LUMLUM-178864 format. One record per residue: residue in three letters; y, x, z of N, C-alpha, C in turn. Coordinates in Angstrom, 1 decimal, padded with zeros to 4 digits, always signed. Last residue first. Example, Ala and Ser with C-alpha at 12.3 -4.5 7.8 and 13.67 -1.06 7.14 Angstrom:
2
domi  n_v  n_u  n_w  ca_v  ca_u  ca_w  c_v  c_u  c_w
SER  -002.2  +012.8  +007.1  -001.1  +013.7  +007.1  +000.0  +012.9  +007.9;
ALA  -005.7  +013.2  +007.8  -004.5  +012.3  +007.8  -003.3  +013.2  +007.8;
REM end
This chain:
82
domi  n_v  n_u  n_w  ca_v  ca_u  ca_w  c_v  c_u  c_w
PRO  +108.4  +084.2  +025.1  +107.9  +083.6  +026.3  +108.9  +082.6  +026.9;
GLU  +108.7  +083.4  +021.5  +109.1  +084.1  +022.7  +108.6  +083.4  +024.0;
THR  +106.2  +083.6  +019.0  +107.1  +082.9  +019.8  +107.5  +083.7  +021.1;
GLY  +104.2  +085.0  +017.7  +105.6  +085.1  +017.1  +106.6  +084.3  +017.9;
GLU  +101.5  +082.9  +018.4  +102.0  +084.2  +017.9  +103.4  +084.0  +017.3;
GLU  +102.0  +080.7  +021.2  +101.6  +080.9  +019.8  +102.2  +082.2  +019.3;
GLN  +100.7  +081.0  +024.4  +101.8  +081.1  +023.5  +101.3  +081.3  +022.1;
GLU  +099.4  +078.9  +026.9  +099.2  +079.9  +025.9  +100.3  +079.8  +024.9;
PRO  +100.4  +078.6  +030.2  +100.4  +078.0  +028.9  +100.2  +079.1  +027.8;
PHE  +098.2  +079.9  +032.7  +099.5  +079.9  +032.0  +099.4  +079.3  +030.7;
PRO  +096.2  +077.6  +034.5  +096.3  +078.7  +033.5  +097.8  +078.7  +033.0;
GLU  +096.0  +077.2  +037.9  +096.6  +076.6  +036.7  +096.8  +077.7  +035.7;
GLU  +094.4  +076.6  +040.8  +094.4  +077.5  +039.6  +094.9  +076.7  +038.4;
THR  +095.6  +076.5  +044.0  +095.3  +075.7  +042.8  +095.4  +076.7  +041.6;
LEU  +094.3  +077.4  +047.1  +094.9  +077.8  +045.9  +094.6  +076.8  +044.8;
THR  +094.9  +075.8  +050.3  +094.0  +076.2  +049.2  +094.8  +076.5  +047.9;
GLY  +096.7  +074.8  +052.2  +096.4  +076.3  +052.1  +095.4  +076.7  +051.1;
ASP  +097.5  +072.3  +052.0  +096.4  +072.5  +053.0  +095.9  +074.0  +052.9;
SER  +099.5  +072.4  +050.1  +099.9  +072.2  +051.5  +098.8  +072.4  +052.5;
THR  +098.5  +075.1  +047.9  +098.8  +073.7  +048.2  +099.1  +073.6  +049.7;
LYS  +099.9  +077.9  +046.4  +099.0  +077.4  +047.4  +099.4  +075.9  +047.6;
THR  +101.5  +079.1  +044.6  +100.6  +078.1  +044.0  +099.7  +077.6  +045.1;
LEU  +103.1  +080.9  +045.9  +103.8  +079.8  +045.4  +102.8  +078.7  +044.8;
ILE  +101.2  +082.9  +046.5  +101.8  +082.1  +047.6  +102.5  +080.8  +047.1;
GLU  +100.6  +083.8  +043.9  +099.6  +083.2  +044.7  +100.2  +082.3  +045.9;
VAL  +103.1  +084.9  +043.3  +102.6  +083.8  +042.5  +101.5  +083.0  +043.3;
LYS  +103.1  +087.0  +045.1  +104.1  +086.0  +045.2  +103.7  +084.7  +044.5;
ARG  +100.9  +088.5  +044.3  +100.8  +087.9  +045.6  +101.9  +086.8  +045.7;
GLU  +101.8  +089.3  +041.7  +100.6  +088.4  +041.8  +100.6  +087.7  +043.2;
ALA  +103.9  +090.9  +042.5  +104.2  +089.7  +041.8  +103.0  +088.7  +041.8;
GLU  +102.4  +093.0  +043.7  +103.4  +092.2  +044.5  +103.7  +090.9  +043.8;
ASP  +101.1  +093.9  +041.5  +100.3  +093.4  +042.6  +101.2  +092.5  +043.5;
LEU  +103.2  +094.9  +040.0  +102.4  +093.8  +039.5  +101.6  +093.1  +040.6;
LYS  +104.1  +096.9  +041.7  +105.0  +095.8  +041.4  +104.2  +094.6  +040.8;
SER  +101.9  +098.6  +041.6  +102.2  +098.0  +042.9  +103.2  +096.8  +042.7;
SER  +101.9  +099.3  +038.9  +100.8  +098.6  +039.4  +101.1  +097.9  +040.8;
CYS  +104.3  +100.8  +038.8  +104.1  +099.5  +038.0  +103.0  +098.7  +038.6;
PHE  +103.6  +102.9  +040.5  +104.7  +102.1  +040.8  +104.6  +100.7  +040.1;
ARG  +101.5  +104.0  +039.0  +101.2  +103.5  +040.3  +102.3  +102.6  +040.8;
SER  +103.0  +104.9  +036.8  +101.9  +103.9  +036.6  +101.6  +103.2  +037.9;
ILE  +104.6  +106.8  +037.9  +105.2  +105.6  +037.4  +104.2  +104.5  +037.2;
LYS  +102.6  +108.7  +038.6  +103.5  +108.1  +039.6  +104.1  +106.8  +039.2;
VAL  +101.7  +109.3  +036.0  +100.8  +108.7  +037.0  +101.6  +108.0  +038.1;
GLY  +104.0  +110.4  +034.9  +103.4  +109.2  +034.3  +102.5  +108.5  +035.3;
GLU  +104.3  +112.7  +036.4  +105.3  +111.7  +036.5  +104.8  +110.4  +036.0;
GLU  +102.0  +114.0  +035.4  +102.1  +113.7  +036.9  +103.2  +112.6  +037.1;
PHE  +102.6  +114.3  +032.7  +101.5  +113.5  +033.1  +101.6  +113.1  +034.6;
LEU  +104.9  +116.0  +032.9  +105.0  +114.6  +032.4  +103.9  +113.7  +032.8;
GLU  +103.5  +118.3  +033.9  +104.6  +117.7  +034.6  +104.9  +116.2  +034.2;
LEU  +101.7  +118.8  +031.8  +101.2  +118.4  +033.1  +102.3  +117.8  +034.0;
ALA  +103.6  +119.4  +029.8  +102.7  +118.3  +029.6  +102.1  +117.8  +031.0;
ARG  +104.8  +121.7  +030.9  +105.6  +120.5  +030.7  +104.7  +119.3  +030.5;
ASP  +102.5  +123.4  +030.9  +103.2  +123.1  +032.1  +104.1  +121.8  +032.0;
LEU  +101.9  +123.6  +028.2  +101.0  +123.0  +029.1  +101.6  +122.6  +030.4;
THR  +104.7  +122.5  +026.1  +103.9  +123.5  +026.8  +102.9  +122.9  +027.8;
LEU  +104.5  +120.2  +023.4  +104.9  +120.6  +024.7  +104.1  +121.7  +025.2;
ASP  +103.9  +118.7  +021.1  +104.8  +119.8  +021.0  +105.3  +120.3  +022.4;
GLY  +102.6  +116.2  +021.1  +101.8  +117.5  +021.2  +102.6  +118.8  +021.1;
GLY  +103.1  +113.5  +021.0  +103.7  +114.4  +020.1  +103.1  +115.8  +020.0;
GLU  +102.0  +112.4  +023.2  +101.2  +112.2  +022.0  +101.8  +113.1  +020.9;
LEU  +103.9  +113.0  +025.1  +102.6  +113.6  +025.2  +101.8  +113.5  +023.9;
GLN  +106.0  +111.4  +024.2  +106.2  +112.8  +024.3  +104.8  +113.5  +024.3;
VAL  +104.9  +108.8  +024.4  +105.3  +109.3  +023.1  +105.5  +110.8  +023.1;
VAL  +104.5  +108.7  +027.2  +103.3  +108.7  +026.3  +103.7  +109.2  +024.9;
ILE  +107.2  +108.7  +028.0  +106.3  +109.8  +028.4  +105.1  +109.9  +027.5;
ASP  +108.0  +106.3  +027.1  +108.7  +107.5  +026.6  +107.8  +108.7  +026.9;
GLU  +106.5  +104.5  +028.6  +106.3  +104.6  +027.2  +106.9  +105.8  +026.6;
LEU  +107.5  +105.1  +031.2  +106.1  +105.4  +030.9  +105.9  +105.5  +029.4;
SER  +110.1  +104.1  +030.8  +109.9  +105.6  +031.1  +108.5  +106.0  +030.8;
LYS  +109.5  +101.4  +030.5  +110.2  +102.1  +029.4  +110.0  +103.6  +029.6;
LEU  +108.4  +100.9  +033.1  +107.6  +100.7  +031.9  +108.2  +101.5  +030.7;
ALA  +110.7  +101.3  +034.6  +109.5  +102.1  +034.8  +108.6  +102.1  +033.6;
SER  +112.4  +099.3  +033.8  +112.8  +100.7  +033.5  +111.6  +101.6  +033.7;
GLU  +110.8  +097.1  +034.7  +111.2  +097.3  +033.3  +111.6  +098.7  +032.9;
PHE  +110.6  +097.4  +037.5  +109.5  +097.4  +036.6  +109.8  +097.7  +035.2;
ASP  +113.1  +099.7  +038.9  +112.5  +098.4  +038.6  +111.4  +098.5  +037.6;
LYS  +113.8  +102.3  +039.3  +114.0  +101.4  +040.4  +113.4  +100.0  +040.1;
VAL  +112.8  +105.7  +038.8  +112.9  +104.3  +038.3  +113.0  +103.4  +039.5;
LYS  +112.3  +108.2  +039.8  +113.7  +107.9  +039.4  +113.8  +106.5  +039.0;
LEU  +110.5  +109.7  +042.3  +110.5  +108.7  +041.3  +111.9  +108.2  +041.0;
GLU  +110.6  +113.2  +042.9  +111.0  +111.9  +043.3  +111.0  +110.9  +042.1;
MET  +108.3  +115.6  +043.5  +109.0  +115.0  +042.4  +109.3  +113.5  +042.9;
REM end
């Protein structure tokens, strides 16, 4: 089974759709297993994209001497956009 998603956002949307279908419970066992397998692949894709983003952030936050500076993300108030 080939992964059909190309970016993180579409992968996440596909994963959400799969969860809704599985939670609905109106699937045959074969279809549920097929969706579960697709969901696992998409989940791994998302995880690798997040790991890649983390590495990029780490590279961008290194100081000139090679040490990392830890700066927390600013906390958002509820109801505000990022």
